[in-house]
C-alpha positions as CSV (number, residue, x, y, z in Angstrom):
1,M,153.3,58.6,192.2
2,S,151.4,56.2,189.8
3,K,152.4,56.4,186.5
4,K,150.0,55.9,183.3
5,V,151.2,53.2,181.2
6,F,150.6,52.5,177.4
7,L,150.8,48.6,177.2
8,T,150.8,46.8,174.1
9,G,149.2,43.3,173.9
10,A,147.7,43.4,176.7
11,A,145.1,40.8,175.9
12,G,148.4,38.3,175.7
13,F,150.0,36.2,178.0
14,I,152.7,38.7,179.4
15,G,150.5,41.2,178.9
16,A,148.0,40.3,180.9
17,H,149.4,40.1,183.8
18,T,152.3,43.0,183.5
19,A,148.9,45.0,183.0
20,L,147.4,43.4,186.2
21,A,150.6,43.8,188.4
22,L,150.3,47.4,187.6
23,L,146.5,47.6,187.8
24,K,146.9,46.2,191.6
25,R,150.0,48.4,192.8
26,G,147.9,52.2,191.8
27,D,149.0,52.6,188.0
28,I,146.7,53.4,185.5
29,V,147.3,51.4,181.6
30,I,145.9,52.2,178.8
31,G,146.3,49.1,176.9
32,V,146.5,48.0,173.4
33,D,145.7,44.6,171.5
34,N,144.4,44.0,167.6
35,F,144.2,40.1,169.2
36,N,144.6,38.7,165.9
37,D,144.1,34.8,165.6
38,Y,147.5,33.8,165.9
39,Y,145.8,32.1,167.5
40,D,142.2,31.0,169.7
41,P,141.0,35.5,170.2
42,K,138.9,34.1,172.4
43,L,142.1,33.2,174.5
44,K,142.8,36.6,175.1
45,I,139.2,37.8,175.5
46,A,139.3,35.5,178.6
47,R,142.7,36.8,179.9
48,V,141.4,40.2,179.8
49,K,137.2,39.4,181.2
50,N,139.5,37.2,184.1
51,L,142.4,38.6,184.8
52,L,141.7,42.6,184.0
53,P,137.6,42.6,185.0
54,S,137.3,45.1,187.9
55,F,139.9,47.7,187.3
56,K,139.4,51.4,187.2
57,K,142.5,52.6,186.2
58,F,142.1,50.0,183.3
59,K,141.3,51.4,179.4
60,L,142.1,48.0,176.7
61,Y,141.2,49.9,172.8
62,R,141.2,47.3,170.4
63,A,143.9,48.9,168.0
64,D,147.0,47.4,165.2
65,I,150.4,48.9,166.5
66,C,151.3,49.0,162.8
67,D,148.3,51.9,162.4
68,E,149.4,54.8,162.3
69,K,147.0,57.3,162.6
70,K,145.4,55.1,165.7
71,M,148.5,54.3,167.7
72,A,148.6,58.7,167.3
73,E,145.2,59.1,168.1
74,I,145.1,57.7,171.5
75,F,148.5,59.3,172.7
76,K,147.2,62.4,172.1
77,K,144.2,61.3,173.8
78,E,146.0,59.1,177.2
79,K,149.0,61.3,177.3
80,P,150.7,58.3,178.8
81,T,154.3,59.3,180.5
82,H,155.4,55.4,180.0
83,V,155.3,52.9,177.3
84,C,155.5,49.1,177.9
85,H,155.7,47.7,174.7
86,L,155.1,44.3,174.1
87,A,153.2,43.2,171.4
88,A,154.3,41.5,169.0
89,R,154.2,38.7,166.1
90,A,155.9,35.9,168.0
91,G,156.9,32.3,167.0
92,V,160.3,30.8,165.5
93,R,158.6,28.6,163.8
94,S,155.4,30.8,161.9
95,S,158.1,33.8,161.3
96,L,159.4,30.9,158.3
97,L,155.9,30.7,157.3
98,D,154.9,34.8,156.9
99,P,158.1,36.4,157.4
100,K,156.8,39.8,155.8
101,L,154.3,40.2,158.7
102,Y,156.7,39.7,160.9
103,T,158.3,42.9,159.0
104,K,155.9,44.7,159.9
105,T,154.5,43.9,163.1
106,N,157.7,43.7,164.8
107,I,159.8,46.6,163.0
108,N,157.2,49.1,161.3
109,G,155.3,48.4,164.8
110,T,157.7,49.2,167.0
111,Q,158.9,52.3,164.9
112,N,155.6,53.9,165.2
113,L,155.6,53.9,169.1
114,L,159.6,54.9,169.1
115,E,157.8,57.9,167.2
116,L,155.5,58.4,169.2
117,A,156.9,58.3,172.4
118,R,160.0,60.7,171.0
119,E,157.2,63.2,170.5
120,Y,155.7,63.3,174.0
121,K,158.9,62.9,176.0
122,I,158.1,59.2,176.9
123,K,160.0,59.1,180.8
124,N,160.6,55.1,179.8
125,F,160.3,52.8,177.3
126,I,160.8,48.6,177.5
127,F,160.8,47.1,174.7
128,A,159.9,43.0,174.6
129,S,162.9,42.0,172.9
130,T,164.0,37.8,173.0
131,S,166.2,35.1,174.0
132,S,165.9,33.7,170.2
133,V,168.6,36.9,168.7
134,Y,171.4,34.5,170.6
135,G,170.8,32.3,167.7
136,N,173.0,28.9,167.6
137,S,175.5,30.8,169.8
138,K,177.8,28.9,171.8
139,E,178.9,31.0,174.3
140,L,176.6,29.8,177.5
141,P,174.9,30.8,179.3
142,F,173.7,33.5,176.9
143,S,175.2,37.2,178.0
144,E,174.3,40.6,177.1
145,N,177.1,41.3,175.4
146,N,177.9,38.2,173.4
147,P,177.6,39.3,169.5
148,V,174.1,39.0,168.3
149,N,174.8,39.1,163.9
150,T,173.4,35.6,163.4
151,P,169.9,35.2,163.5
152,M,168.6,31.3,162.9
153,S,164.5,33.4,162.1
154,P,162.3,36.0,160.4
155,Y,161.3,36.6,164.6
156,A,165.1,36.5,166.3
157,A,165.7,39.1,163.1
158,T,162.8,41.5,163.3
159,K,164.0,41.7,167.6
160,K,166.8,42.0,166.8
161,S,166.6,45.0,164.8
162,S,163.9,46.4,166.7
163,E,166.7,46.8,169.5
164,L,169.2,48.8,167.2
165,L,166.2,50.9,166.2
166,C,165.8,51.8,170.2
167,H,169.5,52.5,170.5
168,A,169.2,54.7,167.8
169,Y,166.2,57.0,169.4
170,S,167.8,56.0,172.6
171,H,171.4,58.3,171.1
172,L,169.6,60.5,169.0
173,W,166.5,62.2,170.9
174,N,168.1,60.7,174.7
175,L,165.3,58.5,175.1
176,P,165.4,55.4,178.6
177,I,165.0,52.4,176.8
178,T,165.6,49.1,178.4
179,C,165.2,46.4,175.7
180,L,164.0,43.0,177.6
181,R,164.9,39.3,176.6
182,F,163.0,36.9,177.8
183,F,164.0,33.6,177.8
184,T,160.8,30.8,177.0
185,V,158.1,32.1,179.5
186,Y,155.1,29.4,180.3
187,G,152.8,29.5,182.8
188,P,148.8,30.1,183.7
189,W,147.1,31.3,181.0
190,G,150.4,31.2,178.8
191,R,150.4,30.5,174.8
192,P,148.7,27.6,172.6
193,D,152.1,27.1,170.5
194,M,154.0,26.7,173.1
195,A,155.6,23.4,174.0
196,L,153.9,23.2,177.7
197,F,150.2,23.7,176.2
198,L,151.3,21.6,173.5
199,F,152.2,19.3,176.0
200,T,149.8,19.1,177.9
201,D,146.6,19.6,175.8
202,A,148.0,16.2,174.6
203,I,149.1,14.0,176.7
204,L,145.4,14.7,178.5
205,K,144.1,13.7,174.8
206,G,146.1,10.5,174.8
207,K,147.6,12.0,171.9
208,P,151.7,11.4,171.2
209,I,153.6,14.9,171.7
210,K,156.7,16.0,169.0
211,V,159.6,15.9,170.9
212,F,162.1,17.6,168.4
213,N,166.1,17.2,168.2
214,F,165.2,13.4,169.8
215,G,164.4,14.7,172.9
216,K,167.7,16.8,173.1
217,M,167.1,20.1,174.2
218,K,167.9,22.0,176.9
219,R,165.8,25.8,178.2
220,D,166.0,28.6,180.3
221,F,161.9,28.4,181.2
222,T,160.9,31.2,183.0
223,Y,157.7,31.3,184.8
224,I,156.0,34.4,184.2
225,D,155.5,36.0,187.6
226,D,159.3,36.1,187.4
227,I,158.9,37.5,184.2
228,V,156.7,39.6,185.3
229,A,158.4,41.1,188.1
230,G,161.6,42.1,185.8
231,V,159.1,43.8,183.4
232,V,158.1,46.3,186.1
233,A,160.9,46.8,188.5
234,A,162.6,48.1,184.3
235,I,159.3,50.6,183.9
236,D,160.4,51.6,188.0
237,R,164.4,52.1,187.2
238,P,164.6,54.2,183.5
239,Q,168.3,53.0,181.6
240,P,169.3,55.1,179.0
241,Y,169.7,52.5,177.2
242,E,170.4,48.7,178.0
243,I,169.1,45.4,176.9
244,I,168.7,42.5,179.5
245,N,168.3,39.1,180.0
246,I,165.6,38.2,182.2
247,G,165.7,34.5,182.2
248,G,164.4,31.8,185.3
249,G,168.7,31.6,186.3
250,H,168.0,27.3,186.1
251,T,168.5,25.3,182.2
252,E,166.8,22.3,182.0
253,P,166.3,19.0,179.4
254,L,163.7,18.8,177.8
255,M,162.9,14.8,178.4
256,K,162.7,16.2,182.6
257,F,160.5,19.0,181.6
258,I,158.8,16.7,179.7
259,T,158.8,14.2,182.9
260,V,157.4,17.5,185.3
261,I,154.6,18.0,183.2
262,E,153.7,14.1,183.4
263,D,154.3,14.2,187.2
264,A,151.7,17.5,187.8
265,L,149.1,15.9,184.5
266,G,149.4,11.6,186.4
267,K,149.5,10.9,183.4
268,K,152.5,9.7,181.1
269,A,153.2,10.8,177.0
270,K,153.4,9.3,173.7
271,K,156.4,10.7,173.3
272,K,157.2,10.5,168.9
273,M,161.2,11.6,168.4
274,M,161.8,14.0,165.8
275,K,164.5,16.0,164.5
276,I,165.2,19.7,165.3
277,Q,162.8,22.2,163.2
278,P,164.2,24.7,161.4
279,G,165.1,28.0,162.5
280,D,165.0,26.1,166.4
281,V,168.1,26.3,168.4
282,P,168.7,23.1,170.8
283,E,170.2,25.4,173.9
284,T,168.5,28.9,175.5
285,S,170.4,29.5,179.3
286,A,170.7,33.6,180.5
287,D,173.7,35.1,182.7
288,V,171.0,37.3,184.8
289,S,173.6,39.5,186.7
290,K,173.1,42.4,184.9
291,A,169.1,42.1,185.3
292,R,170.6,41.5,189.2
293,R,172.7,44.2,189.5
294,L,170.4,46.9,187.2
295,L,167.1,45.8,188.7
296,G,167.1,43.8,192.2
297,Y,165.5,40.6,190.1
298,N,165.1,37.5,191.2
299,P,163.9,34.8,189.9
300,K,162.4,31.9,192.3
301,T,159.8,29.5,190.6
302,R,160.7,26.6,189.9
303,I,159.3,24.4,186.8
304,E,158.4,21.3,189.4
305,V,156.1,24.3,190.9
306,G,155.5,26.8,188.0
307,I,154.4,23.2,185.2
308,G,152.0,22.5,188.8
309,E,150.7,26.3,188.7
310,F,149.7,25.9,184.9
311,V,148.3,22.8,185.3
312,K,146.0,23.5,188.0
313,W,144.7,26.5,186.2
314,Y,144.5,24.4,182.9
315,R,142.6,22.4,184.2
316,K,140.0,24.5,185.4
317,F,139.6,26.8,182.6
318,Y,138.9,23.8,180.6
319,K,137.1,22.3,183.0
320,I,139.0,19.2,182.8
């Protein structure tokens, strides 16, 4: 039986790909996005036009999750069966510049949706969290059982706060909720503020790339197709309340990541080595055993393949 999924952040990187996967299998998707200017809204519009143009079961509302009245109107009209809440103010570094905005969107916006999910007895609620909640944890790989009481940025703090809100709603009103902690997502149609996009753009223009922590960084990079597989599996398998890592299963050094980009572009990077930025952490690594057990999750894409796919998309989209 097809689901009617209320999908926030539908024009976002993960949101648009998730919408596509749900629509391809026959689900109805009620998308919401406010097309804010955190990065160029033209890219968000292009995602919707290119990835989701011909699906009759897709409806998109230009609205803000913080608009309590508008969210209530959409729920009343559409009566979704599931919520996949991906909308957020993202980015560790930007959250240092405007913490209030992050609190408003990420916590208050989530609260609005939880209230509506409770009222409409939603069958399953998926919340997009982040590996940033682990802060500067020395316990690697990061397990869902690790304590996460020392966030390193306002962004991480808002996501941890929202996980706690989710737990309260699940406990009090038997609302099935899964919080998915994403690890460094990359791939075609990706965000312009992420390293892969920034590095590709700079290298092709002959500009230097900023290499933080003097290159001594490691990340669990997760390809978009693997992320979407995890999200869809979570939608299909309701849990009373769970927090689940969705990562790539491989931790890669930043310098190797850069080398793979150079190889895909056929051009060397000019590197500007810099100290680590406030709020950043030197290493992330996902323990995905829980995702394998509960969701049948199996990340498959290595960075050599994923970066190649991104570069192909980038050249085509920007006509390079």
